[in-house]
Backbone bond lengths (Angstrom), bond angles and torsions (degrees), N, CA, C in turn:
res aa  C-N    CA-C-N  psi(-1)  N-CA   C-N-CA  omega(-1)  CA-C   N-CA-C  phi
1 M - - - 1.456 - - 1.521 110.53 -
2 S 1.327 115.26 176.38 1.450 121.62 179.94 1.515 111.72 -60.19
3 Q 1.328 115.48 151.46 1.455 120.21 177.21 1.526 110.86 -62.89
4 H 1.342 117.80 -17.53 1.450 121.07 -178.68 1.524 112.20 -88.96
5 A 1.337 117.37 -4.54 1.459 119.75 -171.36 1.521 111.98 -59.73
6 A 1.344 118.33 -32.67 1.454 121.02 -178.28 1.523 111.66 -64.90
7 E 1.340 117.63 -22.94 1.452 121.57 -179.38 1.520 112.16 -86.37
8 I 1.302 117.07 -7.72 1.453 121.29 -177.67 1.520 109.72 -91.28
9 T 1.324 116.53 136.48 1.463 120.51 175.29 1.520 108.95 -104.38
10 H 1.315 115.43 146.21 1.462 121.79 -178.31 1.515 109.34 -118.90
11 R 1.328 114.82 145.10 1.460 119.05 175.08 1.517 109.84 -157.07
12 L 1.325 114.89 166.96 1.458 122.45 174.64 1.521 108.08 -114.35
13 V 1.331 116.66 136.12 1.464 121.07 177.03 1.520 108.54 -125.29
14 S 1.322 115.59 154.34 1.457 121.01 -178.13 1.521 110.57 -72.05
15 S 1.339 114.90 145.84 1.462 121.72 177.77 1.526 107.83 -145.80
16 P 1.330 117.41 167.57 1.470 118.73 179.67 1.525 113.38 -58.27
17 G 1.336 117.68 -29.07 1.456 120.60 -179.22 1.510 114.18 -93.29
18 G 1.331 118.23 4.76 1.457 121.88 -178.96 1.518 110.83 134.61
19 R 1.338 115.51 -89.72 1.459 119.37 177.68 1.524 109.32 -154.84
20 I 1.323 114.15 154.82 1.457 122.17 179.76 1.522 108.38 -119.90
21 H 1.325 115.63 130.12 1.456 121.06 174.30 1.514 109.24 -86.28
22 L 1.331 115.74 138.39 1.456 119.88 177.80 1.520 110.67 -138.13
23 A 1.322 113.65 152.54 1.464 122.93 173.99 1.520 107.01 -115.32
24 E 1.331 116.74 131.36 1.460 121.64 -169.62 1.522 110.75 -130.49
25 Q 1.316 115.80 140.81 1.459 121.04 176.76 1.522 109.45 -150.46
26 G 1.335 116.73 134.22 1.447 121.56 174.31 1.515 113.67 94.26
27 T 1.328 115.25 172.06 1.458 123.39 176.87 1.522 108.57 -133.15
28 G 1.329 115.31 154.54 1.454 120.59 -178.87 1.511 110.36 128.09
29 P 1.327 118.11 -160.85 1.464 120.81 177.64 1.521 111.38 -58.18
30 L 1.324 116.19 140.57 1.460 121.68 -173.91 1.522 111.43 -78.78
31 V 1.338 115.34 132.08 1.461 123.16 173.39 1.523 107.15 -123.96
32 L 1.326 116.95 118.01 1.462 122.93 -177.28 1.516 109.08 -99.09
33 L 1.329 117.12 128.12 1.460 124.06 -176.12 1.527 109.40 -112.78
34 V 1.331 116.49 126.28 1.467 122.22 -173.02 1.532 109.09 -122.89
35 H 1.311 116.71 119.69 1.468 122.12 -175.27 1.525 112.00 -83.40
36 G 1.334 114.63 175.47 1.453 121.73 178.39 1.519 112.57 -117.38
37 F 1.324 115.87 -157.85 1.467 123.71 -177.79 1.531 109.71 -99.66
38 P 1.334 117.14 139.79 1.457 130.17 -14.56 1.535 108.63 -101.50
39 E 1.306 116.80 93.20 1.465 121.24 -170.86 1.529 110.49 -130.53
40 S 1.322 116.37 -150.59 1.461 122.53 179.51 1.521 106.99 -169.68
41 W 1.322 116.17 -174.35 1.465 120.14 175.33 1.524 110.72 -52.56
42 Y 1.333 116.61 -28.55 1.467 122.21 -173.42 1.523 112.55 -64.29
43 S 1.330 117.44 -19.86 1.464 119.26 178.89 1.526 111.94 -67.13
44 W 1.333 117.11 -12.64 1.471 121.98 178.05 1.529 112.27 -101.87
45 R 1.328 117.41 17.47 1.466 120.67 -174.85 1.526 112.44 -60.64
46 H 1.337 118.20 -29.26 1.459 120.88 179.60 1.530 112.19 -82.64
47 Q 1.324 117.00 -19.34 1.462 120.46 -177.53 1.529 112.47 -91.35
48 L 1.314 117.94 -36.09 1.463 120.59 -175.22 1.534 112.38 -53.57
49 P 1.341 119.35 -52.67 1.469 118.02 -177.53 1.525 113.30 -68.03
50 V 1.319 116.95 -33.05 1.473 119.79 -179.08 1.523 110.42 -70.73
51 L 1.322 117.33 -43.58 1.458 119.87 176.81 1.527 111.11 -64.20
52 A 1.326 116.06 -39.33 1.461 119.37 177.44 1.523 110.94 -61.92
53 A 1.332 116.32 -44.34 1.467 120.58 179.70 1.520 111.86 -64.78
54 A 1.342 117.11 -26.52 1.461 121.30 179.88 1.528 112.64 -84.33
55 G 1.341 117.26 0.34 1.453 120.64 175.13 1.508 115.49 98.66
56 Y 1.335 116.71 25.55 1.459 120.71 -179.78 1.524 110.89 -117.89
57 R 1.298 115.38 155.27 1.463 122.77 170.87 1.525 106.58 -92.63
58 A 1.308 116.66 97.90 1.463 122.61 -174.55 1.526 109.18 -92.12
59 V 1.313 116.09 127.24 1.464 122.08 -177.69 1.523 108.77 -130.89
60 A 1.325 116.72 119.16 1.465 122.95 176.96 1.523 108.69 -109.47
61 I 1.317 116.14 127.04 1.462 120.22 -177.23 1.525 111.32 -101.00
62 D 1.327 114.77 159.17 1.460 121.64 158.40 1.521 106.11 -89.66
63 V 1.318 117.29 116.19 1.461 121.40 177.99 1.531 109.39 -60.13
64 R 1.318 115.89 149.05 1.469 120.93 175.83 1.533 110.18 -44.16
65 G 1.334 116.00 130.55 1.457 121.49 -179.52 1.514 114.45 95.85
66 Y 1.332 116.75 -8.23 1.462 122.15 -177.49 1.525 110.61 -116.87
67 G 1.330 114.65 154.51 1.458 121.65 167.90 1.508 113.76 52.06
68 R 1.329 114.79 -127.57 1.463 120.66 -177.26 1.521 113.04 -95.90
69 S 1.330 117.45 4.71 1.464 120.09 174.48 1.526 110.07 -78.92
70 S 1.317 115.39 163.00 1.467 120.32 -178.92 1.523 111.27 -65.13
71 K 1.323 114.71 152.36 1.458 122.18 -178.33 1.523 109.11 -129.55
72 P 1.331 118.17 81.54 1.470 119.38 177.82 1.522 110.96 -55.30
73 T 1.322 116.27 149.87 1.460 120.02 -176.25 1.521 112.43 -81.11
74 A 1.308 118.39 -28.73 1.467 120.96 -176.34 1.527 110.63 -71.94
75 T 1.317 116.15 132.79 1.462 120.04 179.22 1.517 111.78 -59.62
76 D 1.338 116.99 -38.81 1.459 119.70 -176.64 1.524 113.70 -77.68
77 A 1.324 117.30 3.95 1.467 120.67 174.81 1.522 112.00 -79.79
78 Y 1.319 117.78 1.65 1.467 121.78 -176.73 1.526 111.34 -114.22
79 R 1.331 116.84 23.51 1.459 120.03 178.22 1.523 109.37 -73.25
80 M 1.318 116.19 159.82 1.454 121.77 -174.14 1.528 112.34 -59.40
81 L 1.318 117.63 -39.74 1.457 120.28 -179.97 1.519 111.45 -56.91
82 D 1.324 117.61 -38.75 1.462 121.45 179.62 1.532 111.42 -69.34
83 L 1.326 116.80 -39.51 1.457 119.53 -177.80 1.527 111.15 -70.46
84 V 1.331 116.71 -34.10 1.467 119.70 174.38 1.527 109.99 -63.04
85 E 1.324 116.63 -43.52 1.461 118.99 179.93 1.521 111.96 -67.40
86 D 1.331 118.19 -31.14 1.463 119.97 171.93 1.529 110.14 -58.34
87 N 1.333 116.50 -45.48 1.464 119.92 -179.97 1.526 111.22 -62.03
88 V 1.330 116.36 -42.67 1.466 119.80 177.53 1.528 110.23 -60.22
89 S 1.321 116.54 -42.45 1.464 120.47 -179.78 1.514 111.42 -62.30
90 V 1.326 117.69 -39.64 1.463 120.65 177.98 1.524 110.57 -61.78
91 V 1.331 116.46 -46.22 1.465 120.39 -179.86 1.524 110.38 -57.79
92 H 1.318 116.85 -48.30 1.454 120.16 -177.86 1.526 111.82 -68.86
93 A 1.333 117.04 -36.54 1.464 119.76 177.90 1.517 111.96 -63.67
94 L 1.310 116.38 -27.47 1.467 121.03 178.39 1.517 112.04 -86.83
95 G 1.318 116.99 6.29 1.454 120.90 175.57 1.511 114.50 78.18
96 E 1.339 116.98 21.53 1.462 121.12 -177.74 1.526 110.16 -114.01
97 E 1.332 115.47 159.10 1.455 121.40 177.46 1.526 112.50 -106.39
98 S 1.337 116.39 -28.28 1.461 119.54 -179.81 1.522 109.53 -141.73
99 V 1.344 115.42 161.39 1.456 120.07 -170.41 1.522 109.22 -156.58
100 V 1.307 115.90 154.82 1.461 122.61 164.85 1.525 106.69 -92.88
101 V 1.318 117.29 129.60 1.464 121.10 -179.31 1.522 109.14 -114.37
102 I 1.322 116.02 134.72 1.462 123.23 179.97 1.522 107.43 -129.74
103 G 1.320 117.58 130.70 1.455 120.44 -178.88 1.514 112.36 -134.17
104 H 1.320 114.60 154.95 1.465 122.45 176.89 1.524 109.57 -123.05
105 D 1.356 117.17 138.54 1.463 122.14 176.93 1.532 108.76 59.11
106 W 1.334 119.22 -128.56 1.466 118.89 175.86 1.518 110.47 -56.68
107 G 1.323 117.19 -31.91 1.456 119.80 177.47 1.513 112.59 -60.91
108 A 1.346 117.55 -31.98 1.462 120.33 176.43 1.518 110.33 -65.78
109 T 1.327 116.83 -40.70 1.462 120.28 178.31 1.524 110.54 -68.03
110 I 1.324 117.11 -39.57 1.468 120.45 176.25 1.523 110.15 -64.43
111 A 1.328 117.54 -42.08 1.463 121.32 178.61 1.520 110.76 -63.41
112 A 1.339 116.78 -44.37 1.461 120.38 -179.86 1.528 111.11 -61.17
113 N 1.314 116.61 -44.76 1.463 119.23 179.99 1.523 112.31 -70.82
114 S 1.319 117.16 -29.83 1.464 119.56 173.24 1.525 110.26 -60.92
115 A 1.332 116.06 -45.44 1.460 120.73 178.83 1.526 111.40 -66.35
116 L 1.326 116.51 -37.26 1.459 120.92 -178.51 1.524 111.81 -69.43
117 L 1.330 116.37 -45.35 1.459 121.57 -173.03 1.523 113.13 -84.12
118 R 1.336 116.89 -30.98 1.460 120.14 -176.00 1.536 110.50 -131.27
119 P 1.328 117.11 64.93 1.465 119.84 -175.98 1.518 113.66 -64.32
120 E 1.335 117.25 -21.94 1.458 119.51 179.07 1.531 111.76 -72.11
121 V 1.329 116.96 -18.51 1.471 121.80 179.53 1.522 111.26 -99.95
122 F 1.321 116.54 -42.25 1.466 121.31 -173.06 1.531 108.58 -103.70
123 R 1.320 115.61 98.88 1.465 121.70 -169.08 1.524 113.62 -84.62
124 A 1.311 117.92 -14.63 1.457 122.90 177.15 1.518 107.88 -158.57
125 V 1.352 116.48 155.17 1.464 119.44 -174.09 1.521 110.43 -139.82
126 G 1.336 115.42 132.00 1.455 122.78 174.32 1.512 110.07 -111.92
127 L 1.335 116.32 132.16 1.461 122.22 -176.59 1.515 109.14 -119.03
128 L 1.332 116.71 125.01 1.451 122.56 178.89 1.520 109.41 -114.57
129 S 1.318 116.14 127.29 1.465 126.05 172.05 1.519 115.12 77.79
130 V 1.322 118.43 -47.02 1.463 120.55 -177.27 1.526 109.66 -105.49
131 P 1.327 118.06 115.75 1.466 120.96 -179.10 1.529 112.00 -66.82
132 Y 1.327 114.48 157.65 1.457 119.44 173.38 1.520 109.83 -73.77
133 T 1.319 115.24 125.35 1.459 122.30 175.19 1.521 107.56 -125.81
134 P 1.329 118.47 110.95 1.469 119.01 -177.79 1.520 111.66 -58.72
135 R 1.307 115.04 152.73 1.456 121.18 175.99 1.527 109.07 -59.09
136 G 1.331 116.02 139.29 1.455 120.13 178.80 1.510 110.84 162.89
137 G 1.313 115.58 178.64 1.448 120.04 177.51 1.516 112.76 78.00
138 P 1.349 116.49 -168.99 1.465 121.07 -178.97 1.524 111.98 -69.48
139 R 1.303 115.85 168.44 1.466 122.58 174.83 1.530 108.89 -55.43
140 P 1.358 118.58 132.46 1.466 120.22 -174.85 1.519 114.41 -54.53
141 S 1.320 118.33 -41.66 1.466 118.95 -177.81 1.523 111.25 -61.17
142 N 1.328 117.14 -32.20 1.461 119.94 177.48 1.525 110.83 -70.21
143 V 1.326 116.27 -37.92 1.463 120.29 177.91 1.521 110.33 -62.83
144 F 1.321 116.29 -46.44 1.466 119.51 -178.01 1.531 111.03 -67.08
145 A 1.316 117.26 -36.81 1.464 119.92 178.35 1.522 111.07 -62.72
146 Q 1.338 116.62 -35.46 1.467 120.03 178.62 1.521 111.97 -69.85
147 M 1.332 117.30 -23.04 1.463 121.23 178.83 1.521 112.24 -78.30
148 D 1.315 116.75 -17.08 1.459 120.03 -168.91 1.530 113.44 -64.61
149 G 1.314 119.01 -53.90 1.458 120.03 -176.58 1.523 110.89 59.28
150 D 1.341 115.69 -131.92 1.460 120.55 178.69 1.519 112.07 -79.39
151 E 1.327 116.77 -11.31 1.457 122.54 178.93 1.518 108.94 -124.37
152 E 1.322 115.46 166.84 1.461 120.78 -176.79 1.524 109.67 -109.60
153 F 1.326 116.52 127.85 1.455 121.86 177.52 1.523 109.33 -66.49
154 Y 1.341 116.08 144.74 1.466 119.22 -172.97 1.529 112.68 -60.47
155 V 1.339 118.27 -32.69 1.466 119.84 179.33 1.525 110.36 -66.33
156 S 1.323 117.52 -39.02 1.463 120.43 174.30 1.532 110.65 -63.91
157 Y 1.322 116.19 -40.86 1.469 122.15 179.83 1.526 111.28 -60.70
158 F 1.334 116.19 -32.99 1.466 120.58 -177.64 1.526 113.17 -79.45
159 Q 1.326 119.35 -8.70 1.460 120.32 -169.32 1.526 114.05 -69.33
160 Q 1.296 118.25 -40.99 1.477 120.99 -174.06 1.518 110.19 -77.82
161 P 1.343 118.76 117.18 1.464 120.18 179.50 1.525 111.56 -54.52
162 G 1.324 115.15 132.44 1.454 122.00 177.08 1.513 114.87 93.00
163 R 1.316 118.13 -21.46 1.458 120.14 -174.10 1.537 111.76 -69.81
164 A 1.324 117.22 -55.45 1.464 119.04 178.50 1.522 111.27 -68.67
165 E 1.335 116.70 -33.13 1.459 119.55 177.20 1.529 110.86 -58.05
166 A 1.328 116.80 -38.08 1.462 120.45 -179.31 1.518 111.33 -65.20
167 E 1.318 117.24 -29.90 1.463 120.04 175.57 1.515 111.87 -76.51
168 I 1.333 117.05 -42.93 1.466 121.70 -168.27 1.528 113.09 -83.88
169 E 1.313 117.35 -45.95 1.461 120.24 -164.22 1.526 115.32 -70.08
170 P 1.338 120.98 -23.71 1.468 117.76 174.40 1.529 113.93 -66.24
171 D 1.325 118.03 -21.69 1.470 121.62 178.87 1.532 108.25 -148.98
172 V 1.316 115.72 71.50 1.459 120.71 -175.36 1.520 111.34 -59.49
173 R 1.325 116.81 -46.18 1.466 119.64 -175.35 1.528 111.47 -63.55
174 G 1.329 115.90 -44.82 1.453 119.22 179.35 1.511 112.77 -65.81
175 W 1.336 116.75 -39.12 1.461 119.99 179.77 1.529 110.63 -66.08
176 L 1.322 116.55 -45.52 1.465 119.38 179.26 1.522 111.15 -61.14
177 A 1.327 116.89 -43.55 1.465 119.61 179.35 1.524 110.68 -57.11
178 G 1.330 116.96 -43.72 1.448 120.47 179.95 1.515 112.63 -68.89
179 F 1.314 116.99 -39.75 1.465 120.73 -179.52 1.528 110.72 -65.93
180 Y 1.327 116.39 -45.64 1.464 119.35 177.85 1.530 110.21 -61.57
181 A 1.317 117.29 -42.16 1.465 120.77 -179.00 1.530 111.31 -65.40
182 A 1.337 116.96 -36.87 1.462 120.53 -176.48 1.521 112.66 -63.40
183 L 1.343 117.33 -25.35 1.463 121.20 -175.66 1.528 112.14 -113.75
184 S 1.331 117.66 12.91 1.464 122.14 178.76 1.519 109.73 -100.41
185 A 1.322 116.57 144.16 1.468 120.83 -173.57 1.517 112.52 -58.36
186 D 1.333 117.91 -39.51 1.464 120.50 -172.08 1.516 114.17 -86.96
187 T 1.335 117.49 -7.35 1.464 119.83 -177.53 1.528 113.37 -131.33
188 M 1.307 118.92 -2.53 1.463 119.91 -177.66 1.525 111.15 -66.49
189 P 1.329 117.52 155.50 1.469 120.30 179.02 1.528 111.66 -57.17
190 Q 1.304 115.47 148.01 1.456 120.73 179.86 1.533 110.47 -69.86
191 P 1.340 116.96 155.52 1.470 119.15 175.88 1.525 111.06 -53.69
192 G 1.315 115.05 135.27 1.457 120.54 -178.41 1.516 113.82 95.51
193 A 1.341 117.34 -17.45 1.465 120.35 176.41 1.525 109.41 -74.67
194 P 1.333 118.01 159.77 1.466 119.89 177.60 1.529 111.53 -55.71
195 D 1.315 116.55 135.30 1.463 123.19 -174.66 1.530 109.92 -73.76
196 P 1.348 118.40 123.41 1.466 120.06 -178.60 1.523 113.68 -72.79
197 H 1.335 118.10 -3.63 1.459 120.25 175.63 1.523 112.06 -83.52
198 F 1.331 116.94 -3.89 1.457 121.36 -178.32 1.528 109.98 -123.75
199 V 1.322 114.74 154.37 1.462 122.97 -178.38 1.521 108.83 -117.78
200 S 1.317 116.38 130.68 1.454 119.87 173.53 1.520 109.77 -65.99
201 R 1.309 116.47 150.41 1.458 119.64 178.01 1.525 109.77 -57.46
202 N 1.327 115.12 128.07 1.468 123.80 -176.71 1.525 112.30 68.45
203 G 1.342 118.10 12.98 1.457 121.35 177.70 1.522 111.96 -103.53
204 T 1.326 115.18 -166.02 1.459 122.09 177.35 1.519 108.86 -131.94
205 L 1.323 115.69 162.49 1.464 119.70 174.09 1.519 110.91 -60.02
206 R 1.311 115.83 -40.19 1.459 120.64 -174.18 1.532 112.73 -60.96
207 D 1.319 116.82 -23.49 1.459 119.96 -179.78 1.525 111.75 -55.36
208 R 1.334 117.12 -26.89 1.461 120.94 -174.13 1.524 113.52 -108.75
209 F 1.322 117.02 6.35 1.461 119.23 179.28 1.524 110.72 -76.31
210 P 1.336 118.36 144.69 1.469 120.14 169.79 1.531 109.73 -62.66
211 A 1.305 115.88 151.08 1.465 120.03 -178.39 1.524 109.85 -128.04
212 G 1.325 114.97 147.91 1.455 120.47 168.70 1.509 117.31 92.47
213 R 1.356 117.88 -5.12 1.457 118.58 -179.19 1.515 109.89 -148.43
214 L 1.331 115.54 129.74 1.456 119.85 174.67 1.524 109.82 -82.35
215 P 1.329 117.96 148.95 1.459 119.23 172.78 1.523 110.29 -63.54
216 A 1.323 116.27 156.31 1.466 120.82 -173.24 1.523 112.57 -61.18
217 W 1.315 117.79 -28.62 1.466 120.40 -176.70 1.521 113.07 -78.00
218 L 1.330 117.79 -13.14 1.459 122.78 -171.20 1.524 110.52 -112.53
219 S 1.326 116.68 108.62 1.460 120.58 175.91 1.526 109.76 -83.67
220 E 1.319 115.20 166.57 1.466 119.11 176.38 1.525 110.56 -60.51
221 S 1.316 117.25 -37.77 1.471 119.65 -179.92 1.520 111.18 -70.56
222 D 1.342 117.52 -35.63 1.467 119.32 174.60 1.527 110.49 -62.21
223 L 1.328 116.06 -44.89 1.456 120.02 178.88 1.525 110.75 -61.63
224 D 1.321 117.06 -37.06 1.463 120.58 177.30 1.527 111.27 -59.29
225 V 1.333 116.75 -39.11 1.461 120.10 179.69 1.526 110.36 -62.92
226 Y 1.320 116.08 -51.24 1.467 119.32 -179.47 1.521 111.24 -62.41
227 A 1.329 116.50 -47.86 1.458 119.95 -177.57 1.523 111.09 -62.60
228 G 1.320 116.53 -40.51 1.457 119.83 -179.48 1.521 112.50 -60.05
229 E 1.335 116.78 -39.63 1.461 119.79 178.81 1.526 111.40 -66.15
230 F 1.340 117.33 -46.35 1.463 119.34 -176.31 1.519 112.43 -76.11
231 E 1.326 117.93 -27.17 1.463 119.53 173.54 1.525 110.01 -65.23
232 R 1.301 116.51 -31.63 1.472 120.90 179.88 1.521 111.82 -79.95
233 T 1.340 117.07 -40.69 1.462 120.38 -172.42 1.518 114.36 -96.42
234 G 1.341 117.09 -20.36 1.456 119.46 -167.77 1.523 110.42 76.45
235 L 1.324 116.23 178.50 1.462 121.56 -174.72 1.519 114.32 -106.19
236 T 1.323 118.29 -4.44 1.458 119.27 -172.55 1.518 112.56 -61.46
237 G 1.328 117.97 -44.53 1.460 119.82 179.81 1.510 112.05 -58.73
238 A 1.330 116.69 -42.18 1.463 120.75 179.74 1.525 110.83 -67.31
239 L 1.321 117.68 -43.83 1.460 121.74 -177.51 1.525 112.53 -70.47
240 N 1.332 116.35 -23.63 1.466 118.90 -179.26 1.525 112.69 -64.24
241 R 1.315 118.42 -20.30 1.466 120.14 174.17 1.526 110.45 -59.35
242 Y 1.325 116.46 -43.27 1.470 120.49 178.90 1.524 111.81 -66.81
243 R 1.317 116.45 -27.82 1.457 121.55 -174.71 1.536 112.59 -82.46
244 N 1.321 116.60 4.64 1.459 120.91 179.75 1.522 112.91 -117.88
245 M 1.320 117.65 11.79 1.461 118.88 -175.13 1.523 112.20 -66.44
246 D 1.332 118.41 -36.73 1.463 119.91 175.31 1.532 110.79 -67.96
247 R 1.324 117.67 -39.74 1.468 119.78 177.14 1.534 110.29 -61.76
248 D 1.334 116.42 -42.23 1.468 119.43 177.92 1.517 111.09 -59.56
249 W 1.311 116.10 -42.28 1.465 121.81 -179.89 1.534 110.32 -59.41
250 E 1.316 115.53 -38.16 1.463 120.01 177.48 1.528 111.12 -74.29
251 D 1.323 116.76 -45.42 1.466 121.15 -176.65 1.527 112.40 -62.48
252 L 1.328 117.12 -34.03 1.462 121.60 -172.52 1.522 113.05 -100.13
253 A 1.333 116.98 19.54 1.463 120.17 -176.62 1.525 112.17 -57.24
254 A 1.333 118.11 -32.82 1.468 121.10 -179.32 1.519 112.38 -68.53
255 F 1.345 117.61 -14.64 1.458 121.69 -177.89 1.525 112.08 -106.50
256 D 1.314 116.59 21.57 1.460 120.92 -179.02 1.532 110.54 -55.50
257 G 1.327 116.00 121.72 1.456 121.40 178.57 1.507 115.99 73.49
258 A 1.323 118.58 7.20 1.467 121.05 -172.06 1.530 111.87 -70.78
259 P 1.338 117.26 135.77 1.461 120.41 174.54 1.520 111.32 -81.87
260 I 1.317 114.89 160.94 1.469 121.84 169.42 1.519 106.69 -103.83
261 T 1.328 116.59 120.53 1.459 120.49 -170.03 1.528 114.02 -98.46
262 Q 1.334 117.94 -13.37 1.458 119.94 -179.84 1.531 110.90 -66.31
263 P 1.335 117.62 160.24 1.469 120.24 173.77 1.526 110.35 -55.65
264 S 1.328 116.56 136.35 1.462 119.81 -174.44 1.517 110.58 -142.66
265 V 1.346 114.04 165.41 1.460 122.31 173.42 1.523 107.65 -143.43
266 F 1.322 116.66 146.34 1.465 121.48 173.73 1.514 108.70 -126.25
267 I 1.341 116.00 135.12 1.457 122.18 175.77 1.521 107.46 -134.49
268 G 1.325 117.48 123.53 1.450 121.95 178.81 1.517 111.18 -135.56
269 G 1.319 115.49 170.20 1.456 121.99 174.76 1.514 110.10 -102.71
270 N 1.318 117.52 138.10 1.469 118.32 -175.87 1.525 113.10 -75.85
271 L 1.339 118.42 -8.16 1.460 121.61 175.08 1.531 112.38 -101.74
272 D 1.308 116.57 8.50 1.462 122.54 -177.68 1.526 109.25 -90.80
273 A 1.318 117.03 128.35 1.458 119.97 177.33 1.520 112.07 -58.21
274 S 1.330 117.56 -28.31 1.458 120.43 179.58 1.521 111.81 -61.65
275 T 1.327 117.28 -32.48 1.458 119.81 -178.99 1.527 112.19 -91.18
276 T 1.320 117.90 -26.63 1.471 119.13 178.34 1.523 110.96 -80.11
277 W 1.339 117.49 -45.18 1.465 119.86 178.17 1.523 111.37 -65.09
278 L 1.321 116.91 -32.37 1.468 121.11 -175.48 1.523 111.58 -107.09
279 A 1.318 116.26 31.20 1.468 120.25 179.23 1.525 111.45 -59.00
280 D 1.329 117.55 -35.88 1.468 119.77 179.01 1.526 111.26 -64.21
281 A 1.340 116.63 -33.93 1.466 119.71 177.78 1.523 110.65 -65.17
282 I 1.333 116.98 -39.08 1.463 120.22 177.63 1.525 109.81 -66.62
283 N 1.310 117.38 -42.07 1.462 120.66 179.28 1.523 112.30 -63.85
284 A 1.332 116.69 -24.27 1.471 121.06 -178.66 1.526 113.32 -85.36
285 Y 1.312 118.41 0.92 1.464 120.38 -175.44 1.526 114.90 -54.75
286 P 1.329 121.47 -34.72 1.470 118.14 177.33 1.529 113.23 -56.30
287 V 1.333 116.48 -27.03 1.461 121.04 178.36 1.521 111.42 -94.94
288 T 1.329 117.23 -44.21 1.475 120.76 -172.56 1.519 113.58 -85.64
289 L 1.332 117.43 -25.58 1.470 122.78 177.43 1.535 108.74 -129.47
290 P 1.334 117.62 68.61 1.465 119.16 -176.57 1.525 114.00 -64.11
291 G 1.333 117.97 -17.09 1.457 120.67 176.82 1.519 113.77 -92.14
292 L 1.337 117.27 11.04 1.465 121.00 -176.23 1.527 110.73 -59.79
293 I 1.322 115.87 126.58 1.466 122.10 177.01 1.515 110.49 -89.88
294 S 1.333 117.19 -41.18 1.465 119.99 179.12 1.516 109.77 -159.67
295 S 1.343 115.60 153.99 1.457 122.96 178.29 1.518 107.73 -136.58
296 H 1.333 116.29 136.22 1.457 120.66 -172.08 1.522 110.24 -138.36
297 L 1.326 116.65 135.40 1.453 123.06 168.53 1.520 107.77 -115.77
298 L 1.319 117.08 119.17 1.457 121.68 -177.36 1.525 109.81 -86.60
299 D 1.320 116.69 122.56 1.460 121.24 -179.88 1.521 110.87 -63.92
300 G 1.333 115.75 139.12 1.456 120.61 175.34 1.506 114.38 67.89
301 C 1.322 117.20 25.17 1.470 121.13 -178.00 1.515 109.68 -118.05
302 G 1.323 116.05 140.55 1.446 122.30 178.21 1.516 112.58 -93.41
303 H 1.328 115.36 -144.54 1.466 121.53 -169.44 1.522 113.86 -84.03
304 W 1.320 118.27 -33.19 1.474 121.86 -170.82 1.528 109.14 -88.45
305 I 1.303 115.93 60.58 1.458 122.70 -158.27 1.525 113.81 -62.81
306 Q 1.336 118.26 -43.03 1.459 119.00 -176.71 1.528 112.34 -75.38
307 Q 1.345 116.36 -11.00 1.461 120.35 174.70 1.532 111.02 -101.63
308 E 1.327 117.00 -34.80 1.464 120.46 177.14 1.529 111.84 -68.74
309 R 1.317 116.96 -41.07 1.464 121.81 -173.98 1.525 110.22 -132.14
310 P 1.329 118.07 60.49 1.470 119.73 -172.48 1.522 114.04 -61.92
311 A 1.324 118.87 -39.50 1.466 119.68 -176.38 1.525 110.70 -63.60
312 E 1.336 117.10 -44.52 1.467 119.95 -179.97 1.520 111.49 -67.11
313 V 1.317 116.53 -43.68 1.455 119.90 179.96 1.528 110.22 -63.81
314 N 1.323 116.82 -42.58 1.463 119.56 179.46 1.524 111.31 -61.42
315 R 1.317 116.88 -41.36 1.469 119.91 179.51 1.525 110.67 -64.75
316 L 1.324 116.82 -44.83 1.455 119.96 -179.76 1.525 111.47 -64.47
317 L 1.317 117.14 -40.06 1.462 119.87 -179.62 1.525 111.40 -69.02
318 T 1.315 117.33 -44.78 1.466 118.53 -178.65 1.527 111.07 -67.92
319 D 1.332 117.93 -35.79 1.468 119.99 175.41 1.529 110.45 -63.17
320 W 1.321 116.26 -43.48 1.469 120.38 179.00 1.522 111.18 -64.14
321 L 1.313 116.74 -46.11 1.463 120.04 -179.83 1.530 111.06 -60.13
322 A 1.331 115.89 -40.36 1.467 120.09 -179.96 1.530 111.89 -65.12
323 A 1.335 116.75 -26.05 1.465 121.37 -177.46 1.532 112.28 -86.90
324 L 1.337 117.93 -8.35 1.457 119.97 -177.34 1.527 111.31 -71.09
325 P 1.324 117.02 147.68 1.459 119.33 173.84 1.518 110.76 -59.40
326 A 1.304 116.44 144.24 1.464 120.64 -178.37 1.534 110.37 -66.14
């Protein structure tokens, strides 16, 4: 683990779904860090000490279904409303009333909805890699089905319980290594190669992963940390987030098209499919994120932005935090 790991304290706090594991470092205003798929609190290992040194109480959680947090058995226990309430529970368990929330990947969507649904708790929001896209449009499963064509989009592939688990769990470490490499700037497939976000009919995602080289940001020991957690927990809790997108669409109908008005920041990589496919969402920020302080696309950066480019991300985050109203 990181050389800073000894300075981090770990604890479990109560939540509506059982308990949430968190890693904490520093004192000062609370900054809540929410990871994405397939990661854990450990994806913030480069941010925790820097935020602590800048005068913040940095707290990185294991999202429900991951790591040492509770893993309810029901698929519908992973809907967005539940994950927002987990975040609220963490804030209150730490003795705070309001917080800055920062998320990456699915964590960015969880952070955005936390700010949208509970603005009295989440006073500012940072989004990494995945832009804010207000609820709206057709049912998500219908959208993904239309993307399939001759191949199947990975979100559609993840929908059936047990299907992706059967691919991943026999070799968690190898699958994670390939997945991380497929979306990293220095190891992703070259332009024109088969897209790793899609699955050939009767194929697997892994068929299109790069093999034989880890991305520069991921050491063997880092991979051991991630693999060790998922070998212990399995992947169902993590994959259940994808299996609730239609439920979220129904649950959040009252927020159709709603903007997030709190102070915000967006940081993405220009080689990340999340920023290229959702370029229109970024262009819409004057309407959807009227409190946006700054937006950044890092050249030559892939999806795992706070791990691929920690120094730049840390500088942008600390500058943004310093600019927030007290």
